[in-house]
VOVOVO-821494 format. One record per atom (N, C-alpha, C): residue number from 1; residue in one letter; atom name; x, y, z. Coordinates in nm, 4 decimals. Layout:
<nodes>
+-----+------+------+----------+----------+----------+
: seq : type : atom :        X :        Y :        Z :
+-----+------+------+----------+----------+----------+
: NUM :    A :   CA :        X :        Y :        Z :
...
+-----+------+------+----------+----------+----------+
</nodes>
This chain:
<nodes>
+-----+------+------+----------+----------+----------+
: seq : type : atom :        X :        Y :        Z :
+-----+------+------+----------+----------+----------+
:   1 :    M :    N :   0.0574 :   0.5336 :   1.3273 :
:   1 :    M :   CA :  -0.0570 :   0.4675 :   1.2687 :
:   1 :    M :    C :  -0.1479 :   0.5641 :   1.1926 :
:   2 :    P :    N :  -0.1569 :   0.6911 :   1.2291 :
:   2 :    P :   CA :  -0.2412 :   0.7820 :   1.1521 :
:   2 :    P :    C :  -0.1984 :   0.7923 :   1.0060 :
:   3 :    K :    N :  -0.0684 :   0.7820 :   0.9777 :
:   3 :    K :   CA :  -0.0205 :   0.7898 :   0.8398 :
:   3 :    K :    C :  -0.0684 :   0.6689 :   0.7614 :
:   4 :    M :    N :  -0.0700 :   0.5523 :   0.8248 :
:   4 :    M :   CA :  -0.1194 :   0.4317 :   0.7581 :
:   4 :    M :    C :  -0.2677 :   0.4469 :   0.7275 :
:   5 :    M :    N :  -0.3423 :   0.5060 :   0.8180 :
:   5 :    M :   CA :  -0.4853 :   0.5270 :   0.7942 :
:   5 :    M :    C :  -0.5065 :   0.6235 :   0.6781 :
:   6 :    Q :    N :  -0.4217 :   0.7251 :   0.6681 :
:   6 :    Q :   CA :  -0.4304 :   0.8191 :   0.5571 :
:   6 :    Q :    C :  -0.4060 :   0.7450 :   0.4258 :
:   7 :    L :    N :  -0.3063 :   0.6588 :   0.4248 :
:   7 :    L :   CA :  -0.2757 :   0.5805 :   0.3066 :
:   7 :    L :    C :  -0.3926 :   0.4896 :   0.2705 :
:   8 :    I :    N :  -0.4521 :   0.4266 :   0.3698 :
:   8 :    I :   CA :  -0.5657 :   0.3381 :   0.3461 :
:   8 :    I :    C :  -0.6836 :   0.4162 :   0.2888 :
:   9 :    C :    N :  -0.7080 :   0.5355 :   0.3401 :
:   9 :    C :   CA :  -0.8174 :   0.6183 :   0.2892 :
:   9 :    C :    C :  -0.7953 :   0.6552 :   0.1424 :
:  10 :    Q :    N :  -0.6721 :   0.6900 :   0.1086 :
:  10 :    Q :   CA :  -0.6410 :   0.7213 :  -0.0300 :
:  10 :    Q :    C :  -0.6603 :   0.5984 :  -0.1173 :
:  11 :    F :    N :  -0.6241 :   0.4843 :  -0.0649 :
:  11 :    F :   CA :  -0.6384 :   0.3602 :  -0.1379 :
:  11 :    F :    C :  -0.7856 :   0.3289 :  -0.1632 :
:  12 :    V :    N :  -0.8710 :   0.3566 :  -0.0664 :
:  12 :    V :   CA :  -1.0150 :   0.3342 :  -0.0821 :
:  12 :    V :    C :  -1.0681 :   0.4165 :  -0.1983 :
:  13 :    V :    N :  -1.0269 :   0.5405 :  -0.2074 :
:  13 :    V :   CA :  -1.0726 :   0.6269 :  -0.3155 :
:  13 :    V :    C :  -1.0327 :   0.5682 :  -0.4503 :
:  14 :    V :    N :  -0.9094 :   0.5211 :  -0.4597 :
:  14 :    V :   CA :  -0.8626 :   0.4621 :  -0.5850 :
:  14 :    V :    C :  -0.9452 :   0.3388 :  -0.6204 :
:  15 :    L :    N :  -0.9663 :   0.2529 :  -0.5235 :
:  15 :    L :   CA :  -1.0407 :   0.1304 :  -0.5508 :
:  15 :    L :    C :  -1.1859 :   0.1570 :  -0.5852 :
:  16 :    C :    N :  -1.2442 :   0.2576 :  -0.5228 :
:  16 :    C :   CA :  -1.3841 :   0.2887 :  -0.5506 :
:  16 :    C :    C :  -1.4031 :   0.3428 :  -0.6915 :
:  17 :    T :    N :  -1.3008 :   0.4052 :  -0.7453 :
:  17 :    T :   CA :  -1.3128 :   0.4621 :  -0.8791 :
:  17 :    T :    C :  -1.2667 :   0.3668 :  -0.9882 :
:  18 :    S :    N :  -1.2055 :   0.2555 :  -0.9505 :
:  18 :    S :   CA :  -1.1600 :   0.1602 :  -1.0517 :
:  18 :    S :    C :  -1.2670 :   0.0541 :  -1.0747 :
:  19 :    S :    N :  -1.2577 :  -0.0102 :  -1.1877 :
:  19 :    S :   CA :  -1.3549 :  -0.1167 :  -1.2163 :
:  19 :    S :    C :  -1.3143 :  -0.2446 :  -1.1448 :
:  20 :    C :    N :  -1.4079 :  -0.3341 :  -1.1285 :
:  20 :    C :   CA :  -1.3805 :  -0.4625 :  -1.0635 :
:  20 :    C :    C :  -1.3110 :  -0.5534 :  -1.1639 :
:  21 :    T :    N :  -1.1925 :  -0.5958 :  -1.1300 :
:  21 :    T :   CA :  -1.1159 :  -0.6824 :  -1.2180 :
:  21 :    T :    C :  -1.0537 :  -0.7938 :  -1.1370 :
:  22 :    D :    N :  -0.9990 :  -0.8923 :  -1.2051 :
:  22 :    D :   CA :  -0.9307 :  -1.0016 :  -1.1386 :
:  22 :    D :    C :  -0.7822 :  -0.9725 :  -1.1214 :
:  23 :    F :    N :  -0.7451 :  -0.8513 :  -1.1370 :
:  23 :    F :   CA :  -0.6061 :  -0.8103 :  -1.1220 :
:  23 :    F :    C :  -0.6027 :  -0.6656 :  -1.0752 :
:  24 :    W :    N :  -0.4849 :  -0.6170 :  -1.0529 :
:  24 :    W :   CA :  -0.4678 :  -0.4772 :  -1.0152 :
:  24 :    W :    C :  -0.4344 :  -0.3990 :  -1.1414 :
:  25 :    S :    N :  -0.5132 :  -0.2990 :  -1.1719 :
:  25 :    S :   CA :  -0.4872 :  -0.2192 :  -1.2912 :
:  25 :    S :    C :  -0.3626 :  -0.1337 :  -1.2716 :
:  26 :    G :    N :  -0.3037 :  -0.0964 :  -1.3818 :
:  26 :    G :   CA :  -0.1852 :  -0.0110 :  -1.3767 :
:  26 :    G :    C :  -0.2131 :   0.1210 :  -1.3065 :
:  27 :    S :    N :  -0.3316 :   0.1763 :  -1.3289 :
:  27 :    S :   CA :  -0.3630 :   0.3050 :  -1.2664 :
:  27 :    S :    C :  -0.3786 :   0.2902 :  -1.1158 :
:  28 :    T :    N :  -0.4389 :   0.1799 :  -1.0706 :
:  28 :    T :   CA :  -0.4531 :   0.1578 :  -0.9264 :
:  28 :    T :    C :  -0.3168 :   0.1416 :  -0.8615 :
:  29 :    K :    N :  -0.2304 :   0.0627 :  -0.9228 :
:  29 :    K :   CA :  -0.0953 :   0.0430 :  -0.8684 :
:  29 :    K :    C :  -0.0186 :   0.1748 :  -0.8648 :
:  30 :    R :    N :  -0.0296 :   0.2535 :  -0.9706 :
:  30 :    R :   CA :   0.0427 :   0.3810 :  -0.9783 :
:  30 :    R :    C :  -0.0052 :   0.4782 :  -0.8711 :
:  31 :    V :    N :  -0.1365 :   0.4924 :  -0.8557 :
:  31 :    V :   CA :  -0.1896 :   0.5865 :  -0.7565 :
:  31 :    V :    C :  -0.1546 :   0.5399 :  -0.6153 :
:  32 :    F :    N :  -0.1672 :   0.4092 :  -0.5904 :
:  32 :    F :   CA :  -0.1298 :   0.3574 :  -0.4592 :
:  32 :    F :    C :   0.0173 :   0.3861 :  -0.4319 :
:  33 :    Y :    N :   0.1023 :   0.3558 :  -0.5287 :
:  33 :    Y :   CA :   0.2464 :   0.3730 :  -0.5119 :
:  33 :    Y :    C :   0.2824 :   0.5197 :  -0.4855 :
:  34 :    E :    N :   0.2219 :   0.6099 :  -0.5614 :
:  34 :    E :   CA :   0.2487 :   0.7534 :  -0.5426 :
:  34 :    E :    C :   0.2025 :   0.8000 :  -0.4047 :
:  35 :    S :    N :   0.0840 :   0.7577 :  -0.3631 :
:  35 :    S :   CA :   0.0324 :   0.7960 :  -0.2314 :
:  35 :    S :    C :   0.1190 :   0.7376 :  -0.1207 :
:  36 :    C :    N :   0.1541 :   0.6114 :  -0.1355 :
:  36 :    C :   CA :   0.2371 :   0.5444 :  -0.0362 :
:  36 :    C :    C :   0.3725 :   0.6141 :  -0.0227 :
:  37 :    T :    N :   0.4329 :   0.6465 :  -0.1351 :
:  37 :    T :   CA :   0.5635 :   0.7119 :  -0.1336 :
:  37 :    T :    C :   0.5558 :   0.8474 :  -0.0646 :
:  38 :    D :    N :   0.4513 :   0.9248 :  -0.0943 :
:  38 :    D :   CA :   0.4349 :   1.0558 :  -0.0306 :
:  38 :    D :    C :   0.4243 :   1.0429 :   0.1213 :
:  39 :    V :    N :   0.3447 :   0.9470 :   0.1670 :
:  39 :    V :   CA :   0.3245 :   0.9285 :   0.3110 :
:  39 :    V :    C :   0.4508 :   0.8743 :   0.3777 :
:  40 :    S :    N :   0.5136 :   0.7763 :   0.3155 :
:  40 :    S :   CA :   0.6295 :   0.7124 :   0.3788 :
:  40 :    S :    C :   0.7540 :   0.8004 :   0.3780 :
:  41 :    K :    N :   0.7602 :   0.9008 :   0.2933 :
:  41 :    K :   CA :   0.8739 :   0.9942 :   0.2943 :
:  41 :    K :    C :   0.8836 :   1.0675 :   0.4281 :
:  42 :    E :    N :   0.7721 :   1.0742 :   0.4997 :
:  42 :    E :   CA :   0.7705 :   1.1456 :   0.6277 :
:  42 :    E :    C :   0.8426 :   1.0695 :   0.7377 :
:  43 :    W :    N :   0.8565 :   0.9370 :   0.7270 :
:  43 :    W :   CA :   0.9230 :   0.8611 :   0.8324 :
:  43 :    W :    C :   1.0479 :   0.7871 :   0.7854 :
:  44 :    T :    N :   1.0696 :   0.7790 :   0.6550 :
:  44 :    T :   CA :   1.1910 :   0.7141 :   0.6066 :
:  44 :    T :    C :   1.3043 :   0.8149 :   0.5977 :
:  45 :    K :    N :   1.4262 :   0.7639 :   0.5843 :
:  45 :    K :   CA :   1.5440 :   0.8509 :   0.5795 :
:  45 :    K :    C :   1.5604 :   0.9181 :   0.4444 :
:  46 :    N :    N :   1.5130 :   0.8529 :   0.3385 :
:  46 :    N :   CA :   1.5308 :   0.9097 :   0.2046 :
:  46 :    N :    C :   1.4279 :   0.8502 :   0.1095 :
:  47 :    E :    N :   1.4276 :   0.9003 :  -0.0128 :
:  47 :    E :   CA :   1.3288 :   0.8564 :  -0.1112 :
:  47 :    E :    C :   1.3478 :   0.7092 :  -0.1494 :
:  48 :    K :    N :   1.4718 :   0.6623 :  -0.1501 :
:  48 :    K :   CA :   1.4972 :   0.5217 :  -0.1833 :
:  48 :    K :    C :   1.4306 :   0.4295 :  -0.0812 :
:  49 :    Q :    N :   1.4413 :   0.4631 :   0.0475 :
:  49 :    Q :   CA :   1.3752 :   0.3829 :   0.1502 :
:  49 :    Q :    C :   1.2236 :   0.3860 :   0.1322 :
:  50 :    A :    N :   1.1706 :   0.5029 :   0.1004 :
:  50 :    A :   CA :   1.0261 :   0.5157 :   0.0797 :
:  50 :    A :    C :   0.9813 :   0.4267 :  -0.0357 :
:  51 :    K :    N :   1.0571 :   0.4268 :  -0.1440 :
:  51 :    K :   CA :   1.0224 :   0.3437 :  -0.2593 :
:  51 :    K :    C :   1.0350 :   0.1953 :  -0.2263 :
:  52 :    N :    N :   1.1391 :   0.1589 :  -0.1534 :
:  52 :    N :   CA :   1.1555 :   0.0182 :  -0.1136 :
:  52 :    N :    C :   1.0376 :  -0.0286 :  -0.0282 :
:  53 :    Y :    N :   0.9964 :   0.0561 :   0.0644 :
:  53 :    Y :   CA :   0.8825 :   0.0231 :   0.1500 :
:  53 :    Y :    C :   0.7568 :   0.0038 :   0.0661 :
:  54 :    C :    N :   0.7295 :   0.0964 :  -0.0226 :
:  54 :    C :   CA :   0.6079 :   0.0890 :  -0.1034 :
:  54 :    C :    C :   0.6112 :  -0.0284 :  -0.2001 :
:  55 :    D :    N :   0.7281 :  -0.0609 :  -0.2536 :
:  55 :    D :   CA :   0.7407 :  -0.1808 :  -0.3370 :
:  55 :    D :    C :   0.7018 :  -0.3042 :  -0.2574 :
:  56 :    C :    N :   0.7516 :  -0.3129 :  -0.1358 :
:  56 :    C :   CA :   0.7233 :  -0.4265 :  -0.0483 :
:  56 :    C :    C :   0.5746 :  -0.4343 :  -0.0155 :
:  57 :    V :    N :   0.5155 :  -0.3233 :   0.0239 :
:  57 :    V :   CA :   0.3738 :  -0.3208 :   0.0614 :
:  57 :    V :    C :   0.2864 :  -0.3582 :  -0.0576 :
:  58 :    L :    N :   0.3116 :  -0.2987 :  -0.1717 :
:  58 :    L :   CA :   0.2293 :  -0.3273 :  -0.2894 :
:  58 :    L :    C :   0.2419 :  -0.4735 :  -0.3300 :
:  59 :    R :    N :   0.3632 :  -0.5262 :  -0.3289 :
:  59 :    R :   CA :   0.3847 :  -0.6661 :  -0.3645 :
:  59 :    R :    C :   0.3062 :  -0.7592 :  -0.2705 :
:  60 :    K :    N :   0.3154 :  -0.7328 :  -0.1402 :
:  60 :    K :   CA :   0.2472 :  -0.8183 :  -0.0430 :
:  60 :    K :    C :   0.0951 :  -0.8043 :  -0.0512 :
:  61 :    M :    N :   0.0479 :  -0.6840 :  -0.0780 :
:  61 :    M :   CA :  -0.0971 :  -0.6637 :  -0.0915 :
:  61 :    M :    C :  -0.1495 :  -0.7372 :  -0.2131 :
:  62 :    M :    N :  -0.0753 :  -0.7309 :  -0.3234 :
:  62 :    M :   CA :  -0.1183 :  -0.7973 :  -0.4452 :
:  62 :    M :    C :  -0.1129 :  -0.9494 :  -0.4305 :
:  63 :    E :    N :  -0.0167 :  -0.9985 :  -0.3538 :
:  63 :    E :   CA :  -0.0099 :  -1.1422 :  -0.3288 :
:  63 :    E :    C :  -0.1281 :  -1.1880 :  -0.2439 :
:  64 :    R :    N :  -0.1582 :  -1.1106 :  -0.1418 :
:  64 :    R :   CA :  -0.2672 :  -1.1487 :  -0.0510 :
:  64 :    R :    C :  -0.4041 :  -1.1283 :  -0.1147 :
:  65 :    Y :    N :  -0.4186 :  -1.0191 :  -0.1900 :
:  65 :    Y :   CA :  -0.5458 :  -0.9859 :  -0.2543 :
:  65 :    Y :    C :  -0.5217 :  -0.9607 :  -0.4031 :
:  66 :    P :    N :  -0.5218 :  -1.0660 :  -0.4853 :
:  66 :    P :   CA :  -0.4956 :  -1.0501 :  -0.6281 :
:  66 :    P :    C :  -0.6021 :  -0.9665 :  -0.7002 :
:  67 :    N :    N :  -0.7166 :  -0.9519 :  -0.6401 :
:  67 :    N :   CA :  -0.8259 :  -0.8768 :  -0.6985 :
:  67 :    N :    C :  -0.8407 :  -0.7447 :  -0.6232 :
:  68 :    E :    N :  -0.8470 :  -0.6350 :  -0.6956 :
:  68 :    E :   CA :  -0.8609 :  -0.5029 :  -0.6333 :
:  68 :    E :    C :  -0.9817 :  -0.4966 :  -0.5403 :
:  69 :    E :    N :  -1.0903 :  -0.5570 :  -0.5832 :
:  69 :    E :   CA :  -1.2127 :  -0.5531 :  -0.5027 :
:  69 :    E :    C :  -1.1939 :  -0.6263 :  -0.3691 :
:  70 :    D :    N :  -1.1224 :  -0.7385 :  -0.3720 :
:  70 :    D :   CA :  -1.0951 :  -0.8123 :  -0.2482 :
:  70 :    D :    C :  -1.0130 :  -0.7264 :  -0.1518 :
:  71 :    A :    N :  -0.9163 :  -0.6547 :  -0.2052 :
:  71 :    A :   CA :  -0.8349 :  -0.5669 :  -0.1204 :
:  71 :    A :    C :  -0.9229 :  -0.4621 :  -0.0539 :
:  72 :    M :    N :  -1.0170 :  -0.4071 :  -0.1289 :
:  72 :    M :   CA :  -1.1051 :  -0.3048 :  -0.0733 :
:  72 :    M :    C :  -1.1919 :  -0.3612 :   0.0391 :
:  73 :    L :    N :  -1.2364 :  -0.4845 :   0.0232 :
:  73 :    L :   CA :  -1.3207 :  -0.5468 :   0.1252 :
:  73 :    L :    C :  -1.2448 :  -0.5749 :   0.2548 :
:  74 :    H :    N :  -1.1128 :  -0.5773 :   0.2477 :
:  74 :    H :   CA :  -1.0314 :  -0.6104 :   0.3643 :
:  74 :    H :    C :  -0.9404 :  -0.4954 :   0.4079 :
:  75 :    L :    N :  -0.9767 :  -0.3735 :   0.3749 :
:  75 :    L :   CA :  -0.8918 :  -0.2583 :   0.4081 :
:  75 :    L :    C :  -0.8663 :  -0.2456 :   0.5577 :
:  76 :    G :    N :  -0.9631 :  -0.2767 :   0.6382 :
:  76 :    G :   CA :  -0.9455 :  -0.2661 :   0.7829 :
:  76 :    G :    C :  -0.8361 :  -0.3574 :   0.8343 :
:  77 :    E :    N :  -0.8167 :  -0.4691 :   0.7684 :
:  77 :    E :   CA :  -0.7140 :  -0.5636 :   0.8088 :
:  77 :    E :    C :  -0.5741 :  -0.5194 :   0.7675 :
:  78 :    L :    N :  -0.5647 :  -0.4352 :   0.6659 :
:  78 :    L :   CA :  -0.4340 :  -0.3975 :   0.6133 :
:  78 :    L :    C :  -0.3494 :  -0.3203 :   0.7149 :
:  79 :    A :    N :  -0.4125 :  -0.2382 :   0.7961 :
:  79 :    A :   CA :  -0.3375 :  -0.1573 :   0.8928 :
:  79 :    A :    C :  -0.2694 :  -0.2432 :   0.9984 :
:  80 :    T :    N :  -0.3210 :  -0.3633 :   1.0225 :
:  80 :    T :   CA :  -0.2622 :  -0.4498 :   1.1241 :
:  80 :    T :    C :  -0.1987 :  -0.5757 :   1.0645 :
:  81 :    D :    N :  -0.1898 :  -0.5821 :   0.9331 :
:  81 :    D :   CA :  -0.1325 :  -0.6983 :   0.8655 :
:  81 :    D :    C :   0.0168 :  -0.7085 :   0.8977 :
:  82 :    T :    N :   0.0579 :  -0.8205 :   0.9556 :
:  82 :    T :   CA :   0.1982 :  -0.8353 :   0.9959 :
:  82 :    T :    C :   0.2927 :  -0.8349 :   0.8761 :
:  83 :    G :    N :   0.2472 :  -0.8830 :   0.7627 :
:  83 :    G :   CA :   0.3313 :  -0.8791 :   0.6434 :
:  83 :    G :    C :   0.3645 :  -0.7373 :   0.6024 :
:  84 :    L :    N :   0.2661 :  -0.6498 :   0.6113 :
:  84 :    L :   CA :   0.2894 :  -0.5099 :   0.5760 :
:  84 :    L :    C :   0.3727 :  -0.4393 :   0.6824 :
:  85 :    I :    N :   0.3493 :  -0.4751 :   0.8069 :
:  85 :    I :   CA :   0.4289 :  -0.4183 :   0.9153 :
:  85 :    I :    C :   0.5741 :  -0.4614 :   0.8985 :
:  86 :    N :    N :   0.5964 :  -0.5852 :   0.8552 :
:  86 :    N :   CA :   0.7322 :  -0.6326 :   0.8308 :
:  86 :    N :    C :   0.8022 :  -0.5528 :   0.7220 :
:  87 :    C :    N :   0.7277 :  -0.5016 :   0.6259 :
:  87 :    C :   CA :   0.7875 :  -0.4169 :   0.5224 :
:  87 :    C :    C :   0.8547 :  -0.2955 :   0.5856 :
:  88 :    K :    N :   0.7875 :  -0.2363 :   0.6826 :
:  88 :    K :   CA :   0.8431 :  -0.1184 :   0.7498 :
:  88 :    K :    C :   0.9698 :  -0.1557 :   0.8250 :
:  89 :    E :    N :   0.9674 :  -0.2693 :   0.8935 :
:  89 :    E :   CA :   1.0854 :  -0.3125 :   0.9669 :
:  89 :    E :    C :   1.2019 :  -0.3428 :   0.8723 :
:  90 :    E :    N :   1.1723 :  -0.4022 :   0.7570 :
:  90 :    E :   CA :   1.2764 :  -0.4318 :   0.6595 :
:  90 :    E :    C :   1.3421 :  -0.3046 :   0.6083 :
:  91 :    V :    N :   1.2627 :  -0.2012 :   0.5845 :
:  91 :    V :   CA :   1.3150 :  -0.0745 :   0.5336 :
:  91 :    V :    C :   1.4017 :  -0.0062 :   0.6396 :
:  92 :    I :    N :   1.3574 :  -0.0088 :   0.7624 :
:  92 :    I :   CA :   1.4332 :   0.0566 :   0.8709 :
:  92 :    I :    C :   1.5668 :  -0.0130 :   0.8927 :
:  93 :    I :    N :   1.5680 :  -0.1451 :   0.8799 :
:  93 :    I :   CA :   1.6905 :  -0.2217 :   0.9019 :
:  93 :    I :    C :   1.7914 :  -0.1980 :   0.7913 :
:  94 :    R :    N :   1.7468 :  -0.1825 :   0.6693 :
:  94 :    R :   CA :   1.8384 :  -0.1645 :   0.5541 :
:  94 :    R :    C :   1.9246 :  -0.0446 :   0.5683 :
+-----+------+------+----------+----------+----------+
</nodes>
């Protein structure tokens, strides 16, 4: 769980520096994806698994919170979100 908290903290920084929009900007998605991949490489078997996990997490986060600002307001919930936890299980099973 500490790695997820690290990822969430990095995500907060990205969201705080981005403007409020009704979508996720390319820069926010890119920074999140890069941070997520770096963190998930520590527990996945290879880079492909790390990328698959981050694709899943980003997709589910964007579905749940289409607005970057909404995602920031609910960061505490992300660490325990079952949809995101399922992403990890899906990657491990593959």
